[in-house]
Structure formats: C-alpha cells, structure tokens
Backbone bond lengths (Angstrom), bond angles and torsions (degrees), N, CA, C in turn:
res aa  C-N    CA-C-N  psi(-1)  N-CA   C-N-CA  omega(-1)  CA-C   N-CA-C  phi
1 M - - - 1.468 - - 1.566 111.54 -
2 S 1.286 119.21 123.84 1.423 120.89 -177.90 1.509 109.78 -79.10
3 Q 1.423 112.74 142.57 1.454 119.40 175.10 1.518 107.80 -117.45
4 I 1.321 114.67 159.32 1.470 120.39 173.88 1.591 106.80 -73.01
5 P 1.247 115.34 144.95 1.495 120.32 178.94 1.555 107.94 -72.53
6 L 1.312 116.13 155.20 1.457 120.72 -178.46 1.522 112.06 -61.00
7 Q 1.398 115.23 -37.47 1.444 112.59 -179.64 1.533 116.97 -66.95
8 S 1.356 114.62 -9.38 1.538 120.84 177.68 1.590 106.28 -84.84
9 V 1.392 117.83 -13.72 1.447 116.67 179.27 1.610 108.09 -80.99
10 P 1.323 117.09 128.23 1.512 119.47 -174.08 1.537 110.15 -55.56
11 L 1.344 114.95 -29.18 1.445 117.26 -175.31 1.535 112.03 -64.37
12 F 1.336 115.17 -29.13 1.419 123.11 -174.66 1.548 112.93 -110.00
13 S 1.282 118.37 10.57 1.478 121.47 -175.84 1.524 114.04 -63.24
14 S 1.333 120.08 -25.22 1.401 124.81 -175.46 1.511 112.97 -89.05
15 L 1.393 118.06 -5.88 1.485 119.26 -176.86 1.513 110.75 -91.72
16 N 1.344 118.84 147.74 1.407 122.94 173.44 1.524 113.25 -83.20
17 T 1.352 114.03 -178.52 1.457 118.13 -175.92 1.528 116.49 -58.19
18 L 1.342 111.97 -42.20 1.545 116.09 177.92 1.504 111.11 -67.26
19 E 1.394 115.08 -39.94 1.481 114.60 -178.19 1.504 109.22 -68.48
20 L 1.304 116.51 -40.68 1.453 118.13 177.72 1.562 112.22 -59.78
21 S 1.268 117.62 -36.29 1.466 121.96 178.98 1.474 110.02 -62.82
22 E 1.391 117.11 -42.15 1.460 123.81 178.67 1.557 111.13 -64.89
23 V 1.343 113.17 -37.95 1.523 116.19 -178.93 1.614 107.29 -71.37
24 S 1.331 115.16 -43.56 1.433 113.66 -176.80 1.546 112.66 -64.47
25 Q 1.353 117.28 -33.72 1.400 122.75 173.69 1.584 114.94 -58.61
26 S 1.319 111.27 -31.25 1.440 118.62 -179.75 1.527 114.37 -75.49
27 M 1.313 116.98 -14.35 1.446 121.34 -174.31 1.478 111.29 -110.61
28 R 1.369 112.90 164.01 1.545 118.82 175.67 1.457 104.91 -133.72
29 L 1.288 113.68 152.70 1.518 126.88 -172.40 1.579 108.80 -89.84
30 K 1.334 112.48 130.56 1.494 120.23 173.84 1.565 104.94 -123.53
31 I 1.374 111.72 146.04 1.441 122.42 178.02 1.493 111.47 -123.16
32 L 1.294 120.18 123.04 1.456 126.84 176.06 1.456 112.22 -104.15
33 K 1.330 117.60 134.75 1.425 123.38 166.96 1.488 112.98 -82.71
34 D 1.283 117.17 171.11 1.480 122.15 -175.95 1.564 104.62 -64.76
35 G 1.381 118.21 127.83 1.367 120.49 176.43 1.539 116.13 83.22
36 Q 1.354 117.73 -8.35 1.397 121.75 179.84 1.504 112.95 -70.98
37 I 1.268 117.10 128.72 1.509 119.53 178.87 1.537 111.64 -83.28
38 L 1.315 112.44 130.23 1.497 121.29 178.73 1.488 106.26 -84.91
39 F 1.226 121.64 -54.85 1.523 127.21 169.01 1.504 113.92 -149.61
40 R 1.279 114.95 164.90 1.437 123.98 -179.64 1.495 114.47 -110.26
41 E 1.312 112.85 147.97 1.503 119.59 172.06 1.457 114.50 -48.84
42 G 1.299 117.68 123.78 1.472 119.98 179.22 1.579 112.08 101.15
43 D 1.445 116.64 -13.46 1.472 116.79 175.26 1.534 109.03 -68.01
44 V 1.292 117.26 148.28 1.406 121.14 172.11 1.621 111.44 -69.66
45 G 1.286 116.21 129.72 1.467 119.65 -174.56 1.489 109.86 -101.45
46 K 1.420 112.00 130.61 1.427 117.15 174.46 1.522 118.25 -130.48
47 S 1.421 112.08 17.25 1.449 120.15 178.31 1.472 110.08 -156.97
48 F 1.387 116.22 164.89 1.439 120.58 170.54 1.485 109.47 -125.08
49 F 1.333 117.35 167.65 1.446 121.32 -165.45 1.581 108.67 -133.48
50 I 1.359 112.43 146.94 1.487 117.74 172.14 1.528 106.01 -125.20
51 V 1.310 113.40 132.79 1.473 119.07 -179.37 1.539 105.92 -86.53
52 T 1.322 115.39 120.87 1.477 121.71 174.57 1.556 112.47 -107.18
53 H 1.310 119.74 -9.07 1.439 119.61 173.42 1.514 106.23 -162.06
54 G 1.364 116.32 136.45 1.509 121.76 179.98 1.462 110.87 80.66
55 K 1.321 117.15 -152.65 1.436 120.92 -177.76 1.512 108.90 -157.42
56 V 1.329 112.47 167.45 1.535 117.52 175.62 1.532 103.28 -132.53
57 E 1.352 111.48 160.97 1.528 119.82 174.36 1.475 106.71 -111.82
58 V 1.432 111.43 143.49 1.358 119.16 179.73 1.546 106.14 -111.90
59 I 1.385 113.90 126.07 1.501 121.11 -168.57 1.502 109.21 -127.55
60 K 1.306 110.49 133.63 1.474 120.44 170.68 1.542 116.21 -94.11
61 A 1.304 115.78 132.81 1.503 118.43 175.37 1.523 109.95 60.45
62 M 1.381 113.49 42.26 1.473 116.27 -177.98 1.584 112.25 -62.24
63 G 1.324 114.80 138.72 1.429 120.88 177.49 1.551 112.57 82.58
64 T 1.279 118.27 9.87 1.478 121.23 177.80 1.565 106.13 -120.37
65 A 1.361 111.42 175.04 1.534 120.28 176.84 1.436 108.13 -67.20
66 E 1.313 122.68 -19.65 1.557 123.15 -174.15 1.567 107.58 -100.06
67 E 1.301 119.06 9.40 1.481 120.33 179.09 1.490 111.67 -54.65
68 R 1.330 117.41 135.90 1.454 122.65 174.71 1.525 112.25 -154.69
69 L 1.250 115.10 145.96 1.489 122.09 -178.78 1.514 111.02 -81.43
70 L 1.309 116.99 119.35 1.431 118.05 179.42 1.462 113.18 -80.68
71 N 1.396 117.90 -48.79 1.438 121.31 -179.23 1.480 108.85 -174.92
72 Y 1.359 115.62 169.89 1.445 123.23 172.41 1.530 109.48 -104.71
73 V 1.345 112.69 143.01 1.485 120.27 173.14 1.535 109.94 -109.49
74 E 1.320 119.88 115.64 1.436 121.23 -173.27 1.493 114.27 -111.05
75 E 1.327 114.46 -173.48 1.451 118.64 -176.39 1.507 114.90 -49.87
76 G 1.300 119.63 132.48 1.488 125.76 -178.81 1.439 114.91 87.88
77 E 1.363 118.74 -9.31 1.452 123.88 -177.79 1.533 110.53 -95.64
78 F 1.244 114.95 163.91 1.535 118.61 179.38 1.553 106.43 -133.50
79 F 1.349 111.57 166.67 1.447 122.32 174.70 1.484 111.86 -157.96
80 G 1.339 116.15 167.58 1.474 122.98 -178.55 1.476 117.12 75.73
81 E 1.315 115.69 23.07 1.415 121.70 -174.55 1.515 114.07 -71.80
82 M 1.343 118.89 -27.50 1.498 122.18 177.12 1.487 113.33 -55.64
83 S 1.301 118.00 -29.70 1.452 118.70 -177.22 1.526 109.69 -71.07
84 L 1.309 120.16 -15.36 1.423 121.16 -179.93 1.577 112.80 -82.81
85 L 1.322 111.31 -23.12 1.479 116.49 -177.75 1.568 112.25 -102.08
86 V 1.283 116.72 -28.19 1.427 121.09 -178.10 1.547 108.04 -117.12
87 P 1.374 117.63 102.66 1.490 121.05 -177.72 1.562 109.91 -56.25
88 D 1.302 112.42 139.85 1.486 120.60 174.69 1.523 113.67 59.56
89 S 1.347 117.81 17.98 1.457 118.93 179.87 1.560 111.06 -70.91
90 K 1.366 115.75 152.92 1.445 118.39 -173.47 1.505 108.64 -96.84
91 R 1.304 112.88 146.10 1.522 120.56 177.77 1.471 109.23 -62.65
92 S 1.364 115.11 133.14 1.482 124.70 -174.59 1.582 108.15 -83.99
93 A 1.329 119.63 -15.12 1.417 124.53 -178.82 1.530 113.13 -156.32
94 S 1.250 119.57 168.77 1.517 123.50 176.71 1.444 106.47 -97.13
95 V 1.453 114.17 155.50 1.440 121.90 -177.75 1.503 106.60 -137.55
96 R 1.376 117.06 131.81 1.421 123.30 177.38 1.476 111.82 -138.55
97 G 1.309 117.13 156.28 1.447 123.42 -178.26 1.565 113.19 -73.19
98 V 1.306 119.05 149.76 1.409 128.32 177.16 1.540 110.56 -128.87
99 G 1.266 113.83 129.37 1.500 116.50 -178.60 1.477 113.20 95.78
100 E 1.288 118.21 -177.79 1.510 122.04 -175.35 1.550 111.36 -59.37
101 E 1.245 116.17 -52.69 1.471 120.16 -175.91 1.544 108.22 -146.83
102 T 1.304 118.53 143.64 1.518 124.52 172.98 1.521 106.39 -129.04
103 F 1.352 114.69 126.15 1.406 124.81 175.21 1.513 111.06 -96.59
104 L 1.246 114.27 133.64 1.516 122.47 -178.22 1.554 110.66 -135.16
105 F 1.368 112.92 141.89 1.493 118.30 172.51 1.574 101.66 -100.50
106 E 1.289 117.64 132.64 1.499 121.54 178.10 1.509 107.12 -111.48
107 L 1.372 114.10 131.95 1.437 121.26 173.77 1.481 109.62 -118.92
108 Q 1.350 116.48 115.98 1.460 117.93 -179.00 1.421 112.77 -81.04
109 S 1.320 118.37 162.27 1.446 123.00 -171.58 1.541 115.53 -66.15
110 H 1.341 119.68 -34.90 1.430 119.04 177.91 1.563 111.44 -70.73
111 R 1.349 116.54 -33.71 1.445 117.93 173.77 1.487 113.52 -68.52
112 F 1.325 115.04 -36.09 1.482 122.98 177.98 1.547 108.53 -59.39
113 E 1.251 120.57 -43.25 1.482 123.16 -179.34 1.565 110.75 -58.93
114 D 1.373 112.95 -45.03 1.440 113.98 179.98 1.523 111.35 -69.92
115 L 1.297 117.05 -32.31 1.372 120.37 -179.32 1.471 114.53 -64.34
116 I 1.305 117.85 -45.70 1.502 120.52 -177.87 1.491 109.93 -70.59
117 Q 1.250 118.34 -24.83 1.473 118.81 176.05 1.498 113.17 -71.71
118 N 1.359 116.04 -33.84 1.440 123.04 -174.25 1.575 111.60 -95.35
119 Q 1.403 116.91 -20.58 1.404 122.72 -178.87 1.497 113.17 -126.72
120 P 1.415 120.05 80.76 1.440 121.01 -178.49 1.535 113.35 -59.01
121 A 1.300 116.04 -35.45 1.476 117.43 179.23 1.557 111.10 -59.09
122 F 1.270 112.50 -42.58 1.511 120.66 -176.77 1.509 107.49 -65.42
123 A 1.454 115.92 -42.01 1.452 119.85 -179.07 1.505 110.47 -62.33
124 Y 1.389 116.51 -38.54 1.379 116.54 -175.39 1.575 112.57 -71.40
125 K 1.359 113.05 -36.04 1.503 117.62 177.82 1.493 110.19 -67.81
126 M 1.346 116.69 -35.82 1.394 120.23 179.89 1.629 113.89 -64.41
127 I 1.350 110.12 -45.76 1.434 117.44 177.69 1.543 110.59 -62.86
128 Q 1.311 117.53 -42.42 1.463 121.14 179.87 1.559 111.34 -63.48
129 A 1.364 116.39 -42.24 1.442 120.50 178.05 1.492 111.19 -67.85
130 M 1.300 118.02 -37.84 1.486 117.84 -179.37 1.526 109.39 -72.26
131 S 1.317 120.98 -33.24 1.470 123.12 177.09 1.615 108.22 -62.17
132 D 1.350 115.87 -42.65 1.421 118.37 178.81 1.546 110.64 -66.77
133 R 1.331 114.50 -38.85 1.481 116.33 179.81 1.545 111.67 -66.29
134 L 1.350 115.60 -40.79 1.454 118.30 177.54 1.496 115.27 -62.08
135 R 1.376 116.26 -37.03 1.446 124.72 175.63 1.467 109.59 -64.01
136 A 1.351 118.25 -44.05 1.422 119.80 -179.07 1.566 114.10 -69.90
137 N 1.402 113.35 -30.53 1.434 120.53 179.12 1.506 108.82 -70.26
138 N 1.405 116.73 -39.46 1.471 119.29 -179.18 1.529 108.43 -67.43
139 E 1.274 119.88 -36.96 1.439 122.12 179.34 1.506 110.90 -65.22
140 S 1.366 115.95 -43.92 1.405 123.32 177.53 1.555 111.55 -59.77
141 T 1.354 114.78 -42.61 1.475 119.62 -179.17 1.464 111.31 -64.88
142 I 1.314 113.85 -44.20 1.554 121.24 175.77 1.546 110.58 -58.30
143 T 1.276 118.38 -42.57 1.478 122.86 176.73 1.464 113.95 -62.42
144 D 1.432 114.47 -44.49 1.481 121.85 173.57 1.535 112.18 -59.10
145 L 1.264 116.64 -43.79 1.505 120.06 -177.65 1.502 107.40 -66.95
146 R 1.356 118.71 -40.61 1.462 116.25 -179.88 1.539 110.96 -65.69
147 E 1.367 115.75 -36.53 1.489 116.75 -179.67 1.516 108.89 -66.55
148 K 1.390 117.66 -40.53 1.434 120.63 178.12 1.501 113.23 -63.12
149 N 1.320 120.40 -39.52 1.381 127.16 176.32 1.567 110.43 -59.21
150 Q 1.332 115.68 -43.85 1.419 124.38 -177.84 1.561 108.25 -64.81
151 E 1.356 113.57 -42.43 1.475 119.16 178.36 1.495 111.41 -66.53
152 L 1.316 117.51 -38.44 1.491 120.63 175.99 1.494 110.90 -65.12
153 A 1.295 116.63 -41.93 1.453 122.47 179.08 1.564 111.30 -58.56
154 R 1.332 112.19 -46.49 1.469 117.66 -179.66 1.529 108.58 -66.63
155 A 1.314 116.57 -43.17 1.516 117.39 179.22 1.497 112.98 -63.08
156 Y 1.391 117.72 -33.26 1.440 122.43 173.03 1.512 113.69 -62.05
157 E 1.298 113.11 -44.76 1.503 119.46 -176.77 1.534 105.05 -66.90
158 D 1.336 117.09 -43.54 1.485 120.95 178.32 1.511 112.59 -58.20
159 L 1.367 116.21 -41.03 1.378 123.78 -179.84 1.550 110.49 -64.97
160 K 1.346 115.35 -43.58 1.514 120.86 -179.66 1.514 106.90 -62.35
161 A 1.340 117.62 -44.84 1.457 119.83 -178.00 1.510 112.14 -62.98
162 A 1.322 117.97 -39.83 1.450 124.69 -178.88 1.484 109.15 -69.57
163 Q 1.316 117.88 -38.43 1.522 122.54 176.10 1.504 111.56 -63.51
164 A 1.337 118.06 -44.30 1.419 124.60 176.68 1.500 114.09 -59.01
165 E 1.368 110.89 -42.79 1.519 117.39 176.84 1.407 113.12 -64.67
166 L 1.426 116.83 -39.55 1.440 121.29 179.18 1.502 113.83 -66.47
167 I 1.406 113.41 -36.31 1.440 117.63 175.63 1.572 112.06 -62.97
168 I 1.335 114.78 -42.40 1.412 115.70 178.89 1.510 114.09 -63.96
169 K 1.379 113.19 -35.49 1.487 114.91 -178.74 1.607 109.48 -71.30
170 E 1.277 113.56 -37.72 1.501 119.34 178.95 1.577 110.91 -60.24
171 N 1.372 111.55 -45.77 1.510 117.12 179.89 1.568 109.60 -62.99
172 Q 1.356 115.96 -37.39 1.476 119.87 178.68 1.559 109.70 -63.36
173 I 1.337 112.90 -45.31 1.470 119.96 -178.34 1.567 109.24 -60.06
174 I 1.306 112.17 -46.51 1.552 117.53 179.51 1.473 109.23 -61.90
175 K 1.319 118.73 -39.61 1.416 122.37 176.81 1.506 112.72 -60.72
176 W 1.300 114.96 -48.28 1.463 121.30 -175.98 1.617 105.50 -68.94
177 A 1.278 118.03 -33.63 1.525 117.18 -179.76 1.520 107.53 -69.69
178 S 1.314 117.06 -40.66 1.479 118.44 178.57 1.470 111.74 -61.57
179 Q 1.354 117.06 -45.25 1.449 118.53 -179.90 1.552 110.51 -60.72
180 L 1.405 115.99 -43.37 1.374 116.50 -179.53 1.590 113.57 -62.74
181 A 1.373 111.72 -38.10 1.537 116.12 174.83 1.433 111.97 -54.83
182 M 1.424 116.22 -51.77 1.417 123.94 -178.06 1.535 114.19 -57.33
183 F 1.348 111.68 -39.57 1.474 118.88 -179.95 1.610 109.54 -67.02
184 R 1.253 114.19 -38.71 1.489 118.03 177.77 1.528 112.83 -69.27
185 I 1.333 115.19 -34.76 1.471 117.70 176.75 1.524 110.71 -68.11
186 K 1.372 118.05 -37.21 1.409 118.69 -178.87 1.595 110.42 -67.86
187 V 1.400 112.16 -40.14 1.453 116.21 177.16 1.518 110.65 -60.38
188 F 1.311 116.31 -45.61 1.404 120.92 -175.27 1.547 110.12 -60.98
189 R 1.336 114.81 -42.80 1.445 120.14 -179.57 1.530 111.58 -62.45
190 R 1.318 112.88 -42.12 1.537 118.02 177.65 1.478 109.86 -61.27
191 R 1.326 117.81 -45.08 1.470 120.25 -178.51 1.516 109.05 -63.18
192 C 1.330 118.31 -41.83 1.398 122.21 178.55 1.581 110.00 -59.62
193 S 1.229 117.95 -40.98 1.452 124.30 -177.32 1.495 108.55 -66.72
194 W 1.375 119.70 -42.41 1.433 119.56 179.69 1.510 108.95 -70.45
195 L 1.335 120.14 -35.36 1.436 122.19 -178.20 1.458 107.54 -64.05
196 S 1.383 117.77 -44.09 1.512 119.84 -175.51 1.485 109.11 -65.69
197 F 1.344 116.77 -37.53 1.469 119.61 -177.82 1.600 105.50 -66.74
198 A 1.331 117.93 -44.28 1.403 119.10 -177.09 1.579 109.92 -64.39
199 L 1.257 118.08 -40.99 1.488 118.77 178.27 1.587 111.25 -64.46
200 F 1.342 115.38 -32.45 1.429 117.82 -179.72 1.576 109.83 -70.73
201 C 1.280 115.63 -34.48 1.459 120.90 -176.55 1.547 111.94 -76.37
202 V 1.349 121.92 -23.49 1.337 125.50 179.27 1.553 112.26 -76.12
203 P 1.330 118.64 121.20 1.546 118.60 -172.17 1.527 108.07 -74.90
204 K 1.313 116.61 146.97 1.420 123.86 176.61 1.551 109.65 -72.45
205 P 1.345 117.87 161.67 1.505 118.40 -175.47 1.541 112.92 -61.41
206 G 1.307 118.91 -41.23 1.484 119.90 173.64 1.489 118.30 -58.52
207 E 1.369 110.78 -33.27 1.429 114.91 179.33 1.473 109.19 -71.18
208 I 1.375 119.26 -34.95 1.471 123.24 -174.11 1.561 103.09 -69.89
209 R 1.310 121.74 -43.13 1.467 118.45 -178.11 1.548 112.66 -64.81
210 T 1.302 114.47 -35.85 1.447 120.21 179.60 1.486 113.42 -63.95
211 R 1.378 109.98 -40.62 1.412 114.91 178.09 1.526 114.85 -71.83
212 Q 1.384 114.80 -26.04 1.421 116.08 176.65 1.555 111.60 -71.50
213 R 1.287 120.73 -25.69 1.458 125.52 -178.65 1.523 106.14 -70.16
214 Y 1.235 120.67 -39.18 1.394 122.53 -178.03 1.537 110.01 -81.43
C-alpha cells in the first residue's frame, strides 16, 4: 500500500532531506483496519499522529446516544497534537480507522521534545499549525454551543406549549367533575323529596287501627 512521502505533508514542507530523515527516524508506523479504534475519548494522550494513507474519523461521545462525527482526518493531516504540549492530557474525542487500511506515523511526546530542540523550522511549523487548529476548534465549539442554545430554546417553547395544553385539560376535567357533582346533588335531592313524600303517605300504626274501627 503506497503512502504519501513526508515532504508532501504541509507540516514538514520546510524541512530538507536530512531533517526529514531525522524526523522519520523519530516516528513509528501504525496501521488501522476499518473500524479499528486508535484511542478513545478520555484516554491519556502521549503522542500525535500524521495520516499518510487513508483516513480516520473523529467521534465525540462514541457509543452513547449523543455520539456524533466531528470530522475526518485525511492524508497529509495530523491530530492529537495537544498531548505533546500538555503532559498527561486526556483525548477530547475518539478516533477510528475508515476504509480498508489507514497508515499513520506516530510521534511520541518525548521524541517530540528532542525534535523541536534540533529542528527549529519544524517547531515553528508545528506551532503555526496548532494555532490554526485551536482557532478552528474554538469556532466549532462556538457553533456547537449556538446549536445547543437553539435546541434548548425550542425545547423550552415546546415545554411551555405542553404545559399550557395540560392546564387547559386539567381545567376541563375540573369543570366536568364539578358538573357531575352538581348532577349527583340534584339527583340526591330528588330522591330525598320522593322518599319524604312516600313516608308522608304511609299511615302510622295508630291511624291504621283507627281506620279499621270505622
């Protein structure tokens, strides 16, 4: 499987042949199969990666209901650079291979420190690229927050509408219950009236004997 040469990677475009040789010796090759996970969100990061063939997908909240694809990293691009600057920092997303095979060069943090001391041009390129990446991440985060705010606003309006509908239904039920209670009271009063009338019409025992004498 052919890979792009390091000099084709923008990050190393300013390095000469000797410098590229030193960089390549500081890296090791990794190969990912389709769907194979390179690392998971929350793992401690100690290296960064450059894609030399194929691509990987960057996933947030993988394996949960909130899972979403952030982006793809393709040939010539890199990721995981924050682990080189912040010791024992945790991965902010999960990464897995896409396609038949993905080739990566891995640069570990201790080798990166040696490299930037010996290759100032590489260090400058790296800082510049990371600055651009941070700016893009900030913009993406702001966009995500705006979308979340809009979703929350819509959910709040839906909740208000559902609450208003519930109040209407509760008032209707109370009205029906009140009408039913009034109907039962009227029926009860009517029954009491008929019972009183019936009792009035029934002669008392003394009255029955008196009537029998006559």
